[in-house]
Each structure stands twice: as C-alpha cells, then as structure tokens.
DOSERO-111654 format. One record per residue: residue in three letters; chain; x, y, z of N, C-alpha, C in turn. Coordinates in steps of 0.05 Angstrom, whole numbers, plus 5000, padded with zeros to 4 digits. Atoms other than C-alpha are relative to their C-alpha. Layout:
N
<pt code="ALA" unit="A" n_u="X" n_v="Y" n_w="Z" ca_u="X" ca_v="Y" ca_w="Z" c_u="X" c_v="Y" c_w="Z"/>
...
***
This chain:
116
<pt code="THR" unit="A" n_u="5016" n_v="5024" n_w="5002" ca_u="4160" ca_v="3595" ca_w="8024" c_u="5007" c_v="4985" c_w="4974"/>
<pt code="GLY" unit="A" n_u="4993" n_v="5015" n_w="5023" ca_u="4168" ca_v="3540" ca_w="7974" c_u="5029" c_v="4991" c_w="5000"/>
<pt code="ASN" unit="A" n_u="4973" n_v="5010" n_w="5003" ca_u="4231" ca_v="3505" ca_w="7952" c_u="5016" c_v="5018" c_w="4982"/>
<pt code="THR" unit="A" n_u="4982" n_v="4983" n_w="5015" ca_u="4287" ca_v="3550" ca_w="7929" c_u="5027" c_v="4989" c_w="5002"/>
<pt code="SER" unit="A" n_u="4973" n_v="5010" n_w="4998" ca_u="4356" ca_v="3529" ca_w="7911" c_u="5019" c_v="5022" c_w="4989"/>
<pt code="ILE" unit="A" n_u="4979" n_v="4982" n_w="5009" ca_u="4420" ca_v="3569" ca_w="7901" c_u="5025" c_v="4983" c_w="4995"/>
<pt code="ASP" unit="A" n_u="4974" n_v="5013" n_w="5004" ca_u="4487" ca_v="3547" ca_w="7873" c_u="5021" c_v="5018" c_w="5012"/>
<pt code="VAL" unit="A" n_u="4979" n_v="4985" n_w="4987" ca_u="4544" ca_v="3569" ca_w="7917" c_u="5027" c_v="4995" c_w="4986"/>
<pt code="ILE" unit="A" n_u="4975" n_v="5002" n_w="5014" ca_u="4608" ca_v="3583" ca_w="7879" c_u="5023" c_v="5008" c_w="5019"/>
<pt code="ASP" unit="A" n_u="4980" n_v="4989" n_w="4981" ca_u="4646" ca_v="3623" ca_w="7932" c_u="4987" c_v="5002" c_w="5027"/>
<pt code="THR" unit="A" n_u="5012" n_v="4999" n_w="4974" ca_u="4629" ca_v="3610" ca_w="8005" c_u="5007" c_v="5025" c_w="5016"/>
<pt code="THR" unit="A" n_u="4993" n_v="4975" n_w="4986" ca_u="4660" ca_v="3677" ca_w="8025" c_u="4984" c_v="5024" c_w="4989"/>
<pt code="ASP" unit="A" n_u="5016" n_v="4978" n_w="5011" ca_u="4612" ca_v="3719" ca_w="7982" c_u="4978" c_v="5007" c_w="5021"/>
<pt code="PRO" unit="A" n_u="5020" n_v="4991" n_w="4981" ca_u="4566" ca_v="3761" ca_w="8026" c_u="4971" c_v="4995" c_w="4989"/>
<pt code="ILE" unit="A" n_u="5028" n_v="5004" n_w="5007" ca_u="4491" ca_v="3748" ca_w="8026" c_u="4985" c_v="5023" c_w="5013"/>
<pt code="SER" unit="A" n_u="5016" n_v="4977" n_w="4989" ca_u="4444" ca_v="3809" ca_w="8034" c_u="4973" c_v="4990" c_w="5008"/>
<pt code="ILE" unit="A" n_u="5027" n_v="5007" n_w="4989" ca_u="4383" ca_v="3799" ca_w="8077" c_u="4988" c_v="5026" c_w="5011"/>
<pt code="PRO" unit="A" n_u="5013" n_v="4975" n_w="4991" ca_u="4333" ca_v="3856" ca_w="8090" c_u="4998" c_v="5000" c_w="5031"/>
<pt code="ALA" unit="A" n_u="5003" n_v="4998" n_w="4971" ca_u="4327" ca_v="3882" ca_w="8162" c_u="4975" c_v="4985" c_w="5009"/>
<pt code="GLY" unit="A" n_u="5022" n_v="5015" n_w="4989" ca_u="4283" ca_v="3837" ca_w="8203" c_u="4994" c_v="4974" c_w="4986"/>
<pt code="GLY" unit="A" n_u="5004" n_v="5025" n_w="5015" ca_u="4288" ca_v="3780" ca_w="8153" c_u="5020" c_v="4979" c_w="5007"/>
<pt code="PHE" unit="A" n_u="4980" n_v="5021" n_w="4998" ca_u="4323" ca_v="3714" ca_w="8154" c_u="4995" c_v="4979" c_w="4979"/>
<pt code="LYS" unit="A" n_u="5002" n_v="5023" n_w="5018" ca_u="4337" ca_v="3656" ca_w="8109" c_u="5017" c_v="4978" c_w="5011"/>
<pt code="ILE" unit="A" n_u="4985" n_v="5023" n_w="4991" ca_u="4362" ca_v="3587" ca_w="8124" c_u="5010" c_v="4985" c_w="4975"/>
<pt code="TYR" unit="A" n_u="4987" n_v="5015" n_w="5022" ca_u="4411" ca_v="3554" ca_w="8076" c_u="5013" c_v="4975" c_w="5011"/>
<pt code="GLY" unit="A" n_u="4987" n_v="5025" n_w="4992" ca_u="4436" ca_v="3483" ca_w="8080" c_u="5008" c_v="4984" c_w="4976"/>
<pt code="ASN" unit="A" n_u="4991" n_v="5017" n_w="5022" ca_u="4465" ca_v="3428" ca_w="8040" c_u="4983" c_v="4975" c_w="4996"/>
<pt code="GLN" unit="A" n_u="5018" n_v="5022" n_w="5003" ca_u="4406" ca_v="3381" ca_w="8045" c_u="4972" c_v="5011" c_w="4995"/>
<pt code="SER" unit="A" n_u="5027" n_v="4992" n_w="5005" ca_u="4334" ca_v="3384" ca_w="8022" c_u="4985" c_v="5004" c_w="5027"/>
<pt code="SER" unit="A" n_u="5015" n_v="4995" n_w="4975" ca_u="4286" ca_v="3411" ca_w="8074" c_u="4981" c_v="4977" c_w="5005"/>
<pt code="ILE" unit="A" n_u="5019" n_v="5021" n_w="4992" ca_u="4243" ca_v="3362" ca_w="8112" c_u="4976" c_v="5014" c_w="5012"/>
<pt code="THR" unit="A" n_u="5025" n_v="4989" n_w="4989" ca_u="4171" ca_v="3379" ca_w="8125" c_u="4984" c_v="4978" c_w="5014"/>
<pt code="LEU" unit="A" n_u="5017" n_v="5019" n_w="4985" ca_u="4124" ca_v="3346" ca_w="8174" c_u="4973" c_v="4999" c_w="4987"/>
<pt code="ASP" unit="A" n_u="5026" n_v="5004" n_w="5011" ca_u="4062" ca_v="3318" ca_w="8142" c_u="4980" c_v="5003" c_w="5022"/>
<pt code="THR" unit="A" n_u="5020" n_v="4996" n_w="4980" ca_u="4000" ca_v="3339" ca_w="8179" c_u="4987" c_v="4974" c_w="5009"/>
<pt code="ASP" unit="A" n_u="5010" n_v="5026" n_w="4992" ca_u="3979" ca_v="3266" ca_w="8180" c_u="5017" c_v="4987" c_w="5022"/>
<pt code="ASP" unit="A" n_u="4982" n_v="5011" n_w="4980" ca_u="4038" ca_v="3253" ca_w="8227" c_u="4994" c_v="5011" c_w="5028"/>
<pt code="VAL" unit="A" n_u="5006" n_v="4986" n_w="4975" ca_u="4009" ca_v="3298" ca_w="8281" c_u="4971" c_v="4996" c_w="5008"/>
<pt code="LEU" unit="A" n_u="5028" n_v="5002" n_w="4990" ca_u="3948" ca_v="3283" ca_w="8324" c_u="4990" c_v="5028" c_w="5007"/>
<pt code="ASN" unit="A" n_u="5012" n_v="4975" n_w="4990" ca_u="3901" ca_v="3340" ca_w="8339" c_u="5004" c_v="5001" c_w="5030"/>
<pt code="SER" unit="A" n_u="4994" n_v="4998" n_w="4972" ca_u="3919" ca_v="3367" ca_w="8407" c_u="4975" c_v="4996" c_w="5017"/>
<pt code="ASP" unit="A" n_u="5024" n_v="5006" n_w="4985" ca_u="3846" ca_v="3359" ca_w="8427" c_u="4993" c_v="4971" c_w="4999"/>
<pt code="SER" unit="A" n_u="5007" n_v="5028" n_w="5005" ca_u="3849" ca_v="3286" ca_w="8409" c_u="5004" c_v="4982" c_w="5025"/>
<pt code="PHE" unit="A" n_u="4997" n_v="5016" n_w="4976" ca_u="3868" ca_v="3262" ca_w="8479" c_u="4997" c_v="5018" c_w="5025"/>
<pt code="THR" unit="A" n_u="5004" n_v="4986" n_w="4975" ca_u="3854" ca_v="3281" ca_w="8551" c_u="5016" c_v="4987" c_w="5022"/>
<pt code="ILE" unit="A" n_u="4986" n_v="5009" n_w="4976" ca_u="3896" ca_v="3275" ca_w="8613" c_u="4981" c_v="5005" c_w="5024"/>
<pt code="TYR" unit="A" n_u="5017" n_v="4996" n_w="4977" ca_u="3856" ca_v="3263" ca_w="8676" c_u="5010" c_v="4983" c_w="5024"/>
<pt code="PRO" unit="A" n_u="5008" n_v="4973" n_w="4992" ca_u="3855" ca_v="3281" ca_w="8732" c_u="5023" c_v="5020" c_w="4993"/>
<pt code="ASN" unit="A" n_u="4981" n_v="4979" n_w="5006" ca_u="3890" ca_v="3346" ca_w="8714" c_u="4990" c_v="5026" c_w="5012"/>
<pt code="PRO" unit="A" n_u="4974" n_v="5008" n_w="4987" ca_u="3917" ca_v="3373" ca_w="8760" c_u="4999" c_v="4972" c_w="5012"/>
<pt code="ALA" unit="A" n_u="4996" n_v="5027" n_w="4990" ca_u="3944" ca_v="3306" ca_w="8782" c_u="5015" c_v="5000" c_w="5027"/>
<pt code="ASN" unit="A" n_u="4985" n_v="5004" n_w="4976" ca_u="3969" ca_v="3282" ca_w="8849" c_u="5021" c_v="4979" c_w="4997"/>
<pt code="ASP" unit="A" n_u="4980" n_v="5022" n_w="5002" ca_u="4003" ca_v="3214" ca_w="8848" c_u="4999" c_v="4984" c_w="4974"/>
<pt code="SER" unit="A" n_u="5002" n_v="5014" n_w="5025" ca_u="3978" ca_v="3188" ca_w="8781" c_u="4981" c_v="5015" c_w="4981"/>
<pt code="PHE" unit="A" n_u="5018" n_v="4988" n_w="5020" ca_u="3942" ca_v="3207" ca_w="8717" c_u="4994" c_v="4978" c_w="4979"/>
<pt code="GLN" unit="A" n_u="5008" n_v="5019" n_w="5021" ca_u="3908" ca_v="3171" ca_w="8659" c_u="4996" c_v="5015" c_w="4974"/>
<pt code="ILE" unit="A" n_u="5004" n_v="4990" n_w="5027" ca_u="3900" ca_v="3181" ca_w="8584" c_u="4975" c_v="4986" c_w="4989"/>
<pt code="ASN" unit="A" n_u="5024" n_v="5012" n_w="5010" ca_u="3834" ca_v="3170" ca_w="8548" c_u="5003" c_v="4987" c_w="4972"/>
<pt code="LYS" unit="A" n_u="4995" n_v="5013" n_w="5026" ca_u="3866" ca_v="3137" ca_w="8486" c_u="5018" c_v="4976" c_w="5003"/>
<pt code="ASN" unit="A" n_u="4980" n_v="5021" n_w="5002" ca_u="3903" ca_v="3074" ca_w="8467" c_u="5025" c_v="5012" c_w="4988"/>
<pt code="ILE" unit="A" n_u="4975" n_v="4988" n_w="5009" ca_u="3976" ca_v="3093" ca_w="8459" c_u="5023" c_v="4980" c_w="5000"/>
<pt code="GLN" unit="A" n_u="4976" n_v="5017" n_w="5001" ca_u="4044" ca_v="3063" ca_w="8444" c_u="5022" c_v="5012" c_w="5018"/>
<pt code="SER" unit="A" n_u="4980" n_v="4988" n_w="4983" ca_u="4086" ca_v="3113" ca_w="8483" c_u="4990" c_v="5025" c_w="5013"/>
<pt code="LEU" unit="A" n_u="5007" n_v="4976" n_w="4986" ca_u="4081" ca_v="3169" ca_w="8533" c_u="5026" c_v="5011" c_w="5011"/>
<pt code="ARG" unit="A" n_u="4976" n_v="4988" n_w="4989" ca_u="4136" ca_v="3218" ca_w="8550" c_u="4992" c_v="5025" c_w="5015"/>
<pt code="VAL" unit="A" n_u="5005" n_v="4977" n_w="4984" ca_u="4136" ca_v="3271" ca_w="8604" c_u="5025" c_v="5018" c_w="4999"/>
<pt code="PHE" unit="A" n_u="4978" n_v="4981" n_w="5002" ca_u="4179" ca_v="3333" ca_w="8594" c_u="4995" c_v="5022" c_w="5021"/>
<pt code="GLY" unit="A" n_u="5001" n_v="4977" n_w="4983" ca_u="4195" ca_v="3388" ca_w="8644" c_u="4994" c_v="5025" c_w="4982"/>
<pt code="ILE" unit="A" n_u="5007" n_v="4976" n_w="5015" ca_u="4176" ca_v="3459" ca_w="8624" c_u="5023" c_v="5011" c_w="4984"/>
<pt code="THR" unit="A" n_u="4977" n_v="4992" n_w="5016" ca_u="4247" ca_v="3470" ca_w="8599" c_u="5006" c_v="4982" c_w="4977"/>
<pt code="GLY" unit="A" n_u="4996" n_v="5019" n_w="5022" ca_u="4241" ca_v="3411" ca_w="8551" c_u="5016" c_v="4976" c_w="5008"/>
<pt code="LYS" unit="A" n_u="4984" n_v="5024" n_w="4992" ca_u="4282" ca_v="3361" ca_w="8592" c_u="4981" c_v="4976" c_w="5003"/>
<pt code="LEU" unit="A" n_u="5016" n_v="5024" n_w="4998" ca_u="4256" ca_v="3290" ca_w="8586" c_u="5002" c_v="4990" c_w="5029"/>
<pt code="ILE" unit="A" n_u="5001" n_v="5010" n_w="4972" ca_u="4233" ca_v="3266" ca_w="8655" c_u="4994" c_v="4970" c_w="5001"/>
<pt code="THR" unit="A" n_u="5009" n_v="5028" n_w="5000" ca_u="4198" ca_v="3200" ca_w="8641" c_u="4993" c_v="4991" c_w="4972"/>
<pt code="ASP" unit="A" n_u="5006" n_v="5011" n_w="5026" ca_u="4192" ca_v="3155" ca_w="8580" c_u="4988" c_v="4972" c_w="5003"/>
<pt code="TYR" unit="A" n_u="5014" n_v="5026" n_w="4998" ca_u="4140" ca_v="3099" ca_w="8579" c_u="4996" c_v="4989" c_w="4971"/>
<pt code="ARG" unit="A" n_u="5004" n_v="5012" n_w="5026" ca_u="4140" ca_v="3051" ca_w="8519" c_u="4988" c_v="4972" c_w="5004"/>
<pt code="ASP" unit="A" n_u="5014" n_v="5025" n_w="4999" ca_u="4090" ca_v="2995" ca_w="8513" c_u="4974" c_v="5003" c_w="4984"/>
<pt code="ASP" unit="A" n_u="5026" n_v="4998" n_w="5013" ca_u="4021" ca_v="2980" ca_w="8485" c_u="4980" c_v="5006" c_w="5023"/>
<pt code="PHE" unit="A" n_u="5017" n_v="4992" n_w="4978" ca_u="3978" ca_v="3020" ca_w="8534" c_u="4971" c_v="5004" c_w="4991"/>
<pt code="ARG" unit="A" n_u="5029" n_v="4997" n_w="5006" ca_u="3902" ca_v="3016" ca_w="8534" c_u="4990" c_v="5025" c_w="5015"/>
<pt code="LYS" unit="A" n_u="5011" n_v="4976" n_w="4987" ca_u="3860" ca_v="3077" ca_w="8550" c_u="4992" c_v="4994" c_w="5029"/>
<pt code="GLY" unit="A" n_u="5006" n_v="5003" n_w="4972" ca_u="3850" ca_v="3087" ca_w="8624" c_u="5024" c_v="4989" c_w="5017"/>
<pt code="LYS" unit="A" n_u="4976" n_v="5009" n_w="4985" ca_u="3920" ca_v="3060" ca_w="8642" c_u="5009" c_v="5022" c_w="5018"/>
<pt code="SER" unit="A" n_u="4990" n_v="4980" n_w="4981" ca_u="3946" ca_v="3095" ca_w="8704" c_u="5030" c_v="5003" c_w="4998"/>
<pt code="PHE" unit="A" n_u="4971" n_v="4994" n_w="5001" ca_u="4014" ca_v="3129" ca_w="8699" c_u="5008" c_v="5013" c_w="5026"/>
<pt code="ASP" unit="A" n_u="4990" n_v="4990" n_w="4975" ca_u="4055" ca_v="3143" ca_w="8761" c_u="5010" c_v="5028" c_w="4997"/>
<pt code="ALA" unit="A" n_u="4991" n_v="4972" n_w="4999" ca_u="4065" ca_v="3217" ca_w="8776" c_u="5012" c_v="5007" c_w="5027"/>
<pt code="SER" unit="A" n_u="4991" n_v="4994" n_w="4973" ca_u="4089" ca_v="3210" ca_w="8848" c_u="5029" c_v="5011" c_w="5000"/>
<pt code="ASN" unit="A" n_u="4973" n_v="4991" n_w="5001" ca_u="4161" ca_v="3224" ca_w="8827" c_u="5003" c_v="5029" c_w="4989"/>
<pt code="LEU" unit="A" n_u="4999" n_v="4973" n_w="5011" ca_u="4143" ca_v="3291" ca_w="8795" c_u="4996" c_v="5021" c_w="5022"/>
<pt code="LEU" unit="A" n_u="5003" n_v="4978" n_w="4982" ca_u="4152" ca_v="3355" ca_w="8834" c_u="4976" c_v="5016" c_w="4992"/>
<pt code="PRO" unit="A" n_u="5022" n_v="4983" n_w="5008" ca_u="4093" ca_v="3403" ca_w="8836" c_u="5009" c_v="5020" c_w="4978"/>
<pt code="GLY" unit="A" n_u="4993" n_v="4982" n_w="5022" ca_u="4093" ca_v="3443" ca_w="8771" c_u="4985" c_v="4993" c_w="4975"/>
<pt code="ILE" unit="A" n_u="5012" n_v="5004" n_w="5026" ca_u="4075" ca_v="3444" ca_w="8698" c_u="5018" c_v="4982" c_w="4983"/>
<pt code="TYR" unit="A" n_u="4985" n_v="5019" n_w="5017" ca_u="4096" ca_v="3388" ca_w="8650" c_u="4986" c_v="4998" c_w="4973"/>
<pt code="ILE" unit="A" n_u="5011" n_v="5005" n_w="5026" ca_u="4086" ca_v="3372" ca_w="8577" c_u="5000" c_v="4969" c_w="4996"/>
<pt code="VAL" unit="A" n_u="5003" n_v="5029" n_w="5005" ca_u="4060" ca_v="3302" ca_w="8561" c_u="4997" c_v="4996" c_w="4970"/>
<pt code="GLU" unit="A" n_u="5002" n_v="5007" n_w="5028" ca_u="4072" ca_v="3274" ca_w="8492" c_u="4992" c_v="4971" c_w="4997"/>
<pt code="ILE" unit="A" n_u="5008" n_v="5028" n_w="5005" ca_u="4035" ca_v="3212" ca_w="8468" c_u="5006" c_v="4994" c_w="4971"/>
<pt code="GLU" unit="A" n_u="4997" n_v="5010" n_w="5027" ca_u="4046" ca_v="3170" ca_w="8406" c_u="4982" c_v="4976" c_w="4997"/>
<pt code="ASN" unit="A" n_u="5018" n_v="5023" n_w="5005" ca_u="3995" ca_v="3122" ca_w="8376" c_u="5014" c_v="4979" c_w="4983"/>
<pt code="GLU" unit="A" n_u="4988" n_v="5023" n_w="5015" ca_u="4006" ca_v="3057" ca_w="8338" c_u="5008" c_v="5008" c_w="4972"/>
<pt code="LEU" unit="A" n_u="4993" n_v="4991" n_w="5027" ca_u="4011" ca_v="3096" ca_w="8272" c_u="5024" c_v="5019" c_w="5000"/>
<pt code="GLY" unit="A" n_u="4977" n_v="4981" n_w="4997" ca_u="4068" ca_v="3140" ca_w="8299" c_u="4991" c_v="5029" c_w="5002"/>
<pt code="HIS" unit="A" n_u="5010" n_v="4973" n_w="4998" ca_u="4023" ca_v="3201" ca_w="8304" c_u="5004" c_v="5010" c_w="5029"/>
<pt code="ARG" unit="A" n_u="4994" n_v="4989" n_w="4973" ca_u="4040" ca_v="3247" ca_w="8363" c_u="4982" c_v="5024" c_w="5007"/>
<pt code="ALA" unit="A" n_u="5015" n_v="4977" n_w="4990" ca_u="4004" ca_v="3298" ca_w="8405" c_u="5011" c_v="5007" c_w="5028"/>
<pt code="THR" unit="A" n_u="4990" n_v="4991" n_w="4973" ca_u="4022" ca_v="3339" ca_w="8467" c_u="4977" c_v="5014" c_w="5015"/>
<pt code="ALA" unit="A" n_u="5019" n_v="4985" n_w="4983" ca_u="3983" ca_v="3368" ca_w="8525" c_u="5015" c_v="5007" c_w="5026"/>
<pt code="LYS" unit="A" n_u="4988" n_v="4990" n_w="4974" ca_u="3998" ca_v="3404" ca_w="8590" c_u="4989" c_v="4983" c_w="5023"/>
<pt code="LEU" unit="A" n_u="5007" n_v="5014" n_w="4975" ca_u="3998" ca_v="3366" ca_w="8656" c_u="5008" c_v="5018" c_w="5023"/>
<pt code="VAL" unit="A" n_u="4993" n_v="4985" n_w="4976" ca_u="3995" ca_v="3403" ca_w="8722" c_u="5001" c_v="4980" c_w="5023"/>
<pt code="LYS" unit="A" n_u="4996" n_v="5018" n_w="4977" ca_u="4023" ca_v="3365" ca_w="8782" c_u="4997" c_v="5016" c_w="5025"/>
<pt code="ASN" unit="A" n_u="5003" n_v="4986" n_w="4974" ca_u="3999" ca_v="3386" ca_w="8851" c_u="5022" c_v="4992" c_w="5019"/>
***
C-alpha cells in the first residue's frame, strides 16, 4: 500500500518476492480511482428485471452500455436520457448481462440485468 519507488540500475537483477505475494512495477505513476467518480451500485434500478423486450432506468443518465457476462460490449447508448426512458432489449439472448450507466458528471455504476 502507498506509493513506493525504486531505482532500477540493472534490469536483469532478480527481484525476490515471498511465496503468495506479488508486486507490480512500472515506469509511470499509479492511477487511482477517486471514490467520487463511482456511483453507489444501489443508486439506480433496472426495471423490469428480468426483462423481456425492453427495460428502463430510474435515473437521468448520459450513457448506458450493456455487456455480456464475458465482458464483451453488446450495446452502447449515448445521449441525454431521462429517467423512465425505455431501452430495447429484444436483440439480447436470454441470459445475464451487466448494465453500466454514466451520469452527467461522468460517475458510473453497474448492475445486473436478466433477460428472459
């Protein structure tokens, strides 16, 4: 934890790491995600869920993306959507999906969508 730096003089020198441990070294400063950039996962609701041909979100959002369970992007909606907007789910096969929303401040949240 914390920021640690090392000076590398010889890139062939071995690095000892205890069993079960790991360290990540790179040539750039680490980037951390500010908690203000993430919406609380309870901050929005998908309904109906399970969905048949469409679903709605109970928040005003700027974008909505639907991912398959393997992480593949299926659908990407970008606009100024008002709460209650209906999103088409008729092209989705029955299964479990991850829905990611983003609000006007760039804050994101995800939730599970079940498609019948």
